[in-house]
C-alpha positions in Angstrom: 24.3 -14.2 -25.1 26.6 -13.7 -22.1 27.8 -10.3 -23.1 24.0 -9.2 -23.3 23.7 -10.3 -19.6 26.4 -8.3 -18.7 25.1 -5.0 -19.7 22.9 -5.1 -16.7 23.2 -6.1 -13.0 21.2 -9.0 -11.3 19.2 -6.6 -9.0 18.7 -4.3 -12.2 17.4 -7.4 -14.3 14.9 -8.5 -11.0 13.4 -4.7 -11.4 14.1 -3.8 -15.1 13.0 -7.3 -16.6 8.9 -6.8 -15.8 9.4 -2.7 -16.7 10.7 -3.7 -20.3 7.6 -6.5 -20.5 5.2 -3.9 -19.4 6.8 -1.3 -21.7 6.0 -4.1 -24.9 2.8 -4.8 -24.0 1.9 -1.2 -23.6 3.7 -0.5 -27.1 1.8 -3.4 -28.5 -1.6 -2.4 -27.8 -1.8 0.6 -29.8 -2.4 -1.1 -32.8 -5.7 -2.9 -32.2 -6.8 0.3 -30.2 -6.3 2.3 -33.4 -7.6 -0.3 -35.9 -10.9 0.2 -34.0 -11.2 4.0 -34.1 -10.3 3.5 -38.2 -12.8 1.0 -38.4 -15.3 3.7 -36.9 -14.6 6.4 -39.2 -11.5 7.8 -38.1 -8.3 8.8 -40.0 -5.1 7.0 -39.2 -3.8 10.8 -39.3 -6.3 11.8 -36.4 -5.7 8.9 -34.5 -1.8 9.2 -34.6 -2.3 12.8 -33.7 -4.4 12.6 -31.0 -1.9 9.7 -29.5 1.1 11.9 -30.1 -0.6 15.0 -28.4 -1.5 13.2 -25.5 1.7 11.3 -24.7 3.5 15.1 -25.5 1.5 16.8 -23.0 1.7 14.3 -20.3 5.9 13.9 -20.7 6.0 18.0 -21.3 6.4 18.8 -17.1 9.3 15.6 -17.1 10.8 17.2 -20.2 11.2 20.7 -18.7 12.5 19.5 -15.4 15.2 17.1 -17.5 16.5 20.2 -19.2 16.4 22.9 -16.3 19.6 24.4 -16.6 20.4 22.6 -19.8 18.5 24.5 -22.2 21.8 24.6 -24.5 21.9 21.1 -25.2 18.5 21.0 -26.7 19.9 24.4 -28.9 22.7 22.3 -29.8 20.5 18.8 -30.5 17.8 20.6 -32.4 18.3 18.9 -35.7 18.5 15.3 -33.8 15.6 16.5 -32.1 13.5 17.6 -35.3 14.7 13.9 -37.3 13.8 12.0 -34.2 10.5 13.5 -33.7 9.2 13.9 -37.0 10.8 10.7 -38.7 11.4 8.4 -36.3 8.6 9.0 -34.1 5.8 10.5 -36.0 6.3 9.2 -39.3 7.1 5.8 -38.0 3.7 5.6 -36.3 1.9 7.2 -39.0 2.7 4.8 -41.3 2.3 1.9 -38.6 -1.6 3.2 -38.3 -2.2 3.4 -41.8 -1.2 -0.1 -42.4 -3.1 -1.6 -39.7 -5.9 0.0 -41.4 -5.9 -2.8 -44.2 -4.2 -5.5 -42.4 -3.9 -7.2 -39.1 -2.0 -5.5 -36.8 0.4 -8.3 -35.6 1.7 -8.9 -39.2 2.4 -4.8 -40.0 4.3 -4.7 -36.7 6.4 -7.6 -37.7 7.0 -6.1 -41.2 7.9 -3.2 -39.5 10.4 -5.6 -36.9 12.6 -6.5 -39.8 14.2 -2.5 -39.3 17.8 -4.1 -37.9 18.2 -5.7 -41.5 17.4 -2.5 -43.0 19.9 -1.0 -40.9 22.5 -3.6 -41.5 21.9 -3.1 -45.4 22.7 0.6 -44.9 25.4 0.5 -43.2 26.6 -2.1 -45.8 26.2 -0.2 -48.7 26.7 3.3 -47.5 29.8 2.9 -45.1 30.9 -0.4 -46.3 30.6 -1.9 -42.9 30.1 -5.8 -44.2 27.9 -7.6 -42.0 28.5 -10.8 -40.3 28.0 -14.2 -41.6 25.3 -14.7 -38.5 23.8 -11.5 -39.7 23.4 -12.5 -43.2 21.8 -16.0 -41.8 19.7 -14.3 -39.7 18.5 -12.1 -42.5 17.9 -15.1 -45.0 15.7 -16.4 -42.3 13.5 -13.3 -41.8 12.9 -13.1 -45.6 11.9 -16.7 -45.7 9.6 -15.6 -42.6 8.2 -12.6 -44.3 7.1 -14.6 -47.6 5.2 -17.1 -45.7 3.6 -14.5 -43.2 2.2 -12.6 -46.4 0.8 -15.8 -47.5 2.8 -15.3 -51.2 3.6 -19.1 -51.6 -0.2 -20.3 -51.6 -1.3 -17.5 -53.9 -3.6 -15.5 -51.3 -4.4 -12.1 -52.2 -1.8 -9.8 -50.8 -2.5 -5.9 -49.7 -0.1 -4.2 -51.3 -1.0 -1.1 -49.7 -0.9 -2.1 -46.4 2.5 -4.1 -47.1 3.7 -0.5 -48.5 2.9 1.5 -45.4 4.6 -1.3 -43.1 7.6 -1.3 -45.0 7.5 2.5 -44.6 7.2 2.2 -40.9 10.2 0.0 -41.2 12.4 2.6 -42.8 11.3 5.0 -40.0 12.2 2.5 -37.5 15.9 2.1 -39.1 15.8 6.0 -39.2 15.5 5.7 -35.5 18.2 2.9 -34.8 20.3 5.2 -37.2 19.9 8.3 -34.8 20.8 6.0 -32.0 24.5 5.8 -33.4 24.7 9.6 -32.3 25.9 8.9 -28.5 27.6 12.1 -27.1 24.8 14.2 -27.6 24.2 15.3 -23.9 20.4 14.7 -24.2 18.6 13.5 -21.6 16.7 10.7 -23.3 13.3 11.8 -21.4 13.8 15.0 -23.2 14.2 13.4 -26.6 11.1 11.7 -26.2 9.2 14.9 -24.9 10.5 17.0 -27.4 10.2 14.9 -30.4 6.7 14.0 -29.4 5.5 17.7 -29.3 7.5 18.6 -32.3 5.4 15.7 -33.8 2.2 16.6 -32.6 2.6 20.6 -33.7 3.5 19.2 -37.4 0.9 16.7 -37.7 -1.6 19.2 -36.4 -0.4 21.7 -39.3 -0.8 19.1 -41.7 -4.3 18.7 -41.1 -4.8 22.1 -41.1 -3.3 22.8 -44.5 -5.1 20.0 -45.6 -2.0 17.6 -46.5 -2.8 15.1 -44.0 -6.4 13.7 -44.1 -8.2 14.3 -40.8 -11.9 12.8 -39.7 -12.9 11.5 -36.6 -16.2 10.6 -34.8 -17.8 10.6 -31.3 -19.6 7.4 -31.9 -18.9 4.6 -29.8 -16.4 2.5 -30.6 -17.1 -1.5 -31.4 -14.4 -4.0 -30.3 -14.5 -7.7 -30.2 -15.8 -7.7 -26.3 -18.2 -4.9 -27.0 -18.6 -1.2 -27.7 -16.9 1.6 -25.7 -17.1 5.4 -25.6 -14.5 6.7 -28.1 -12.5 8.5 -25.4 -11.6 5.1 -24.2 -9.3 4.2 -27.3 -7.8 7.8 -27.5 -6.9 7.8 -23.8 -5.3 3.8 -24.0 -3.2 4.6 -27.0 -2.1 8.2 -25.6 -1.5 7.5 -22.3 -0.8 3.8 -21.9 0.5 2.9 -25.3 2.5 5.8 -26.0 3.2 7.7 -22.5 3.7 5.3 -20.1 5.1 2.8 -22.4 7.9 5.7 -22.9 8.5 6.2 -19.2 8.7 2.2 -18.6 10.9 1.9 -21.8 13.4 4.5 -20.6 13.3 3.2 -17.0 13.9 -0.3 -18.0 16.9 0.4 -20.4 18.8 2.0 -17.9 18.2 -1.1 -15.4 19.1 -3.5 -18.1 21.1 -1.9 -20.6 20.4 -1.5 -23.7 21.3 -4.3 -25.9 19.4 -6.8 -23.8 16.2 -4.2 -23.5 16.3 -4.5 -27.3 15.8 -8.3 -27.3 13.2 -8.4 -24.5 11.3 -5.4 -26.8 10.8 -8.3 -29.3 7.9 -9.2 -27.1 5.9 -6.5 -28.6 5.3 -8.2 -31.5 3.7 -11.1 -29.3 1.7 -8.6 -27.4 0.5 -7.2 -31.0 -0.6 -10.5 -32.0 -2.3 -10.8 -28.5 -4.2 -8.0 -28.2 -5.0 -7.7 -32.0 -7.1 -11.2 -31.0 -8.3 -9.9 -27.7 -9.9 -6.4 -29.5 -10.1 -7.1 -33.2 -10.4 -11.0 -33.1 -7.6 -11.1 -35.7 -5.3 -14.5 -35.7 -2.9 -15.7 -38.0 -3.1 -18.9 -39.9 -0.6 -21.7 -39.1 1.6 -20.7 -42.2 1.5 -17.1 -41.2 2.3 -18.0 -37.3 5.2 -19.9 -38.7 6.1 -17.2 -40.8 5.8 -15.0 -37.9 8.2 -17.4 -35.6 10.3 -17.3 -38.5 11.0 -13.5 -38.6 11.2 -12.9 -34.7 14.3 -15.7 -35.1 15.7 -14.1 -37.8 15.8 -10.6 -36.4 17.0 -12.3 -33.1 20.1 -13.8 -35.2 20.5 -10.6 -37.0 21.0 -8.7 -33.3 23.4 -11.9 -32.2 25.6 -11.0 -35.1 25.9 -7.3 -34.7 29.5 -6.8 -33.4 29.7 -5.9 -29.9 31.4 -2.4 -30.4 28.2 -1.2 -32.8 26.6 1.9 -31.9 23.5 0.7 -32.8 22.4 -0.9 -29.6 24.6 1.2 -27.1 23.9 5.1 -26.7 21.7 6.3 -24.1 19.4 7.3 -26.9 18.1 3.8 -27.5 16.2 4.3 -23.9 13.9 6.6 -25.6 12.4 4.4 -27.9 12.5 0.7 -27.3 9.8 -0.3 -29.4 8.2 2.9 -31.4 4.4 1.3 -31.6 
């Protein structure tokens, strides 16, 4: 992994590492907080809309500042911002919240984190870019882990709806990686994040108003493992910490570490998600699921190590915008 370390300086790693871990843990808490809202009567659509609006408003001023005197760049990349905001951010978060409504938050995120494998398969089928032997081995390891994680071999009841939503979130995450291949856009990362979030917030609101996306919420207190809190506590936690702060930390850390090293550290989001699922909801995987989760993580790491050094999937500046998506 020496070529990964070469992306970052020693001083950059010293500062960027805690920032990257902070970003991963901030992103990782979203599922736990959201599940409490959903159990209390919020629809996933309402929870995601609140989350995206809060983050978009927080990032609005930094977005405007980053584009000052460069509005032509925004017009030039309007399609990219639209795809990023509607697919890579909004659709991914909505599908993830739909998944955590019916399954453990950590397991849902692990399914989503198989996105690099989907990207490699897409590039193989679409562009004829054959995966390396290491990537194939990593994909096989992750698949075995996924089977164990979902308790398929024990005959346990599988929540098909939850798995399908998590897989849809994985497709959204894979879309993000493919969009990241567009390197020479001139679009500031904070502007892409802010613009995408604002567009996503508007789209979710319109979808709710016309009845396409079910919207329901309550101002009742929200119950968690440690007790109850006012409804606005999890809403602000998701919007301010798990989205706005997480994006800012992710952007800053990726610039210091390099996108390739940062993408490996971002895997700690899965650990954070499992931790917050236990702290907030009392969810914890059994021994077989824990083994499967470990294999999925190992498989994804092996896949990423198998990526050619020249690949665009982990290199462009755009990746600084969305180190984990949740």
